N, C-alpha and C positions, 0 to 999 in steps of 0.2 A: 581222527584222520582228516576230516574236512577242515577242522580248525588249523591243523598243521599246514595243510595245502594253502589255505588263505594267508597264513603268515609268510610262507615262501613266496606267494604271489605278490605280497606287499613290496618285494624287492625286485620284481620283474618289470623292466622299463616298457616292454611291449604291451603288457596288460595294463600298465599304468596309463599309457596313451589311450587305450580303448575305453577304460572306465572314465577317465577324466573327460574324454571327448563325447560322452553320452549325455545329452542334455537332461534326461530324466534323473540321472544320478544326483543332480543338484538338489532335488526335492528331498532325497534321503539324507544327503550330507547335512542339510540344514537341521536335521534332528540332532546331530552329534557335534556340529561345529557352529560357533556363534557368528559366523560370517567371515568375510575375507579382509575387512578393513577395521581399523581401530575403533571408529564410531560404532560399528556393529558390536564389538566386544564390550564397549562401555555401556551400551544399551542393555546387554545381557546382565552386566554387573548390577545395574540399577534394578532390573526386574527381580533378580535373585535376592538383592538386599531387601526388597519389599516383602519377600517371603521369610526373612530372617535367616537367609543362607549366605554365608561368607563365600569367598571365591579364591581360587588360585588360577592365574591366567597363563596360558602357554601360547606363545607365538609360533606357529607351525613353520618348520623349515629345516628339518634334520638332515636332508640329503644334499649337503653342500659339497662342492668340489674345489673351491678356491678360497684364498684368504679374503678376497673382496666380499665374497658371500658371507663369510664368517663375521666380518666387520659390519655388514648390513644387518645381520642378526642382532649383534650388540646394539646397533642404533635403533632397531625396531623395539627392543626392550626399554631402552632409555626413553623413547617416545611414548611407550606404553605407561611408564611410570610418571612421565609428565602429564599424560592424560588422566591418570588416577588422582593426581595431586588435588585438583579442585573438589573432588568428591570427599576428601578428608575422612577416609575410611580406616586409616591406620592398618593394623594387622588383619582387619577383616577382608582386605584385598592384597594378597601377596602374588608373587609370580613364580612360575615353574620354568626351568630351562633344561633343555637337552644339550649336553656339551658337544654332541656331534654338530649341532647348529653353530657352535663357536669354534669349529675347526679341529675337534679332538682327533678325528681320523686322518687329518692331513699330516705330511711330514713335519715333525716337531710339534705335533698337535696337542700334546699335553700342556706344554708351556704356552702355546698360543691360546688354548681354551681358558687357561687360568688368567692370562693377560686380559682377555676380552670380557670374561665374566666378572672380573673384579670391579670395574666401574658400575656394573649393574647392581652388584651387592652394595656398593657405596651409595648409589642413588636410592635403593630400597631402604637402607638404614636411615638416610636423611628424611625419607617420607614416613618413617615410623613403622615400616613393614619389613619384609624379608624375602629371601629367595630360597626355593627348594630345588635341589639338583635331581632331576629325573634320572632313573637308571635305565640303561639300554641293554644290549646283549652282553653276554658274560665276558666278552673280551674287553669291555670298557670299565668293569667294576673297580679294579685296582686304581686306575687313573682317576675315576670319579671320586672315590673315597679319599684319594690323596688331595684332590682339589678341595674337597669338603674340609679336610683338616687345615689346609692353608687359609681358606676363607674364614673359618671359625676363629682364627686368631684375632681378627679385627671385627668380625661380624658373627658373634657366637650363636645368633638365632638361625643361621643358615641350616636348612633342612636337607635330609637325604631320603632317598627311596630305596627300599629293599624288596626283592622279589622272592617269595617263598619257593618258587619252582627251582631255584638254584640250590645245589647241595650245600654250598658254603654259607647260606644266609642265616641259619640259626646261630652260627658263631659270630657273624657280622652283627646280628641283632644284639648279642650279648655285649659285644665291644661298644656298641652305640647306645646301650640302655643306661646312660649316665646323665647326671644332672645337667640341664640346659640343652640336651640333645633332642632335636625334633626328627622323628623318623616316620615316614609314610610306608606302611606295609601293604604291598599288593601281591597278587598271585604271580603275575608275569605275563607278558604279551609278546614274546619273541620266540621264534623257532630255535630251540637249543638242542644240542646233542645229548644223548643219554649219559654220556661220560661226565657231564657237569650239571645236569638238571633232571628233575623228576618229570616224566612225560605222561604218567597216568594221573587222571584227575583226582582220584582218591588220595594218591600220594602227595600231590600238590596241596590239597585241602588239609591233610594231616600236618604237613609242614607249616602251613599258614597258622593253624591252631597252636602249634608249638611256639612259633615265633611271636604270636600274639601274647602268649603267656610270658615269654621272656620280656617283652617290651612293657607290658602293663604291670609287671611285678618289679620292673626296674625304676630308676630315678628320673628317666627322661620324660619327654612329651610324645606319647605314641599317637599316630594318626592312622586310623584303620581305613585303608582304601579298599572298599568292598561293597558290592551290591547283594552279596549272598546272604539270604535271611539267616542261615545257620551261623555264619560268621558274625553278623550283627548281633544275634542273640548271645553269642559267646562274649562279645565285647561288653554287653550289658551285664552279664554275669561277673566278668572280671572287674568291672567298675564297682559292683556291690561287694565282691570278695576283698578287694584291695582298699575300698573306701576312698577311691579317687574323687577329688573335687571336680566339679563340672568344667572348670577352666584348665584342667591338667591333661586333657586328651581331646581328640575330635574324630568325627567320622568324615571321610572324604568319598564323594560319589561323583561319577562322571556327569557332565552337562548333558541333559536330555534323556537320561536313563533313570528310571524309578524316581521321578520328580515328586510324586506323592509321598514316597518314603522319606525323601529329603525334608519335605515340609513337616511330616509327622515327627521325625526325630528332633527337628528344630523347635517345634511347639512343646515338646516334652522337656526342653531345657538343655539338650545336648548341643555342643558346638558342631555345626555341619558346614562343610566347605565343598562347593562344587568345583570340579576341575573343568575350566572353561578354555577350550582351544579356539583359536581363530587364525586366519591367514589363508593365503592362496595355495600353499603347499600342503593340502589336506589328505592326499592319497594314502600315505603310509599309516597315518593315524586312523583313517576311515577303515582300511582293510583290517587293522588289528581289532577294531570294534566289532566288525562282522565275524571275525574268528572267535571272539570271546563267547558269544551267545548265539545259539541257533535261531532264537527269536529275532535277533538283529538281521541275520541273513535272510530269513523268511520275509521280513518287512521290506528289505531291499528288493528281493525278487518279485514280490507282489507289486511293488512300485514300477518295476520295469515293464509289466504287462498291463498296468492300469492306465487308462487314458484320461480318466476324469480326476 
């Protein structure tokens, strides 16, 4: 119930102003967000690389209301890829995009988002890396998968995200478990109606396990987006059962969460990628992280009353 309330709060402008305007919030945000400027993000990339952890970078800015803001999102990603170029990391540093930041929710938004994300995919390909399309609430799934299909014509490495909380996801996973297809599986971090999504944690977990099985037994490149020890253990079992090579799957964990586990998995020879968000528009992302785990919320609340 608390998690659902926080997800709803992530869309409330009044609360947004209150949280963003609280100076102490910045200390907590720094745990989950790599900073507000590109140099901050690049510093995080270097630090993670030193630990053997790859990255996927997300420039935060999903709540846009104009075409000009969508164009600015495109330009921010192009600047990000320019910033990554001197590091010569290739596929060890990719980017994740939310199509809402590219205007997906605006009038004519599907075509606009495709128009604006295409040059980002082109720039990523030129750099020897790729783009993953983040998944947002259930109303965006069909549009996002259609953009994925278009981009994969010229950029076959373009990845997608699926959320096990949605009833439709097991079928989507089966459709995408094909050669050359990169799929990040997550549980889901949006407040969804029961008509389209599982809302009970046990149901979401069970769906995640079913989708993992589909993806790891398929011909694609599965990316397990999870911090859950039970899910990580199941991935390792599936790797053994299917005989997957170390370069045919990866773990993806959020920046600032279970960093010791990220390093442990990397030391054991698994590909591990940290999801690294940065940018000034961090509120929606931050609230979803609080909603996901009670420990995150407790950390935030303790920080609000701690003066040292």
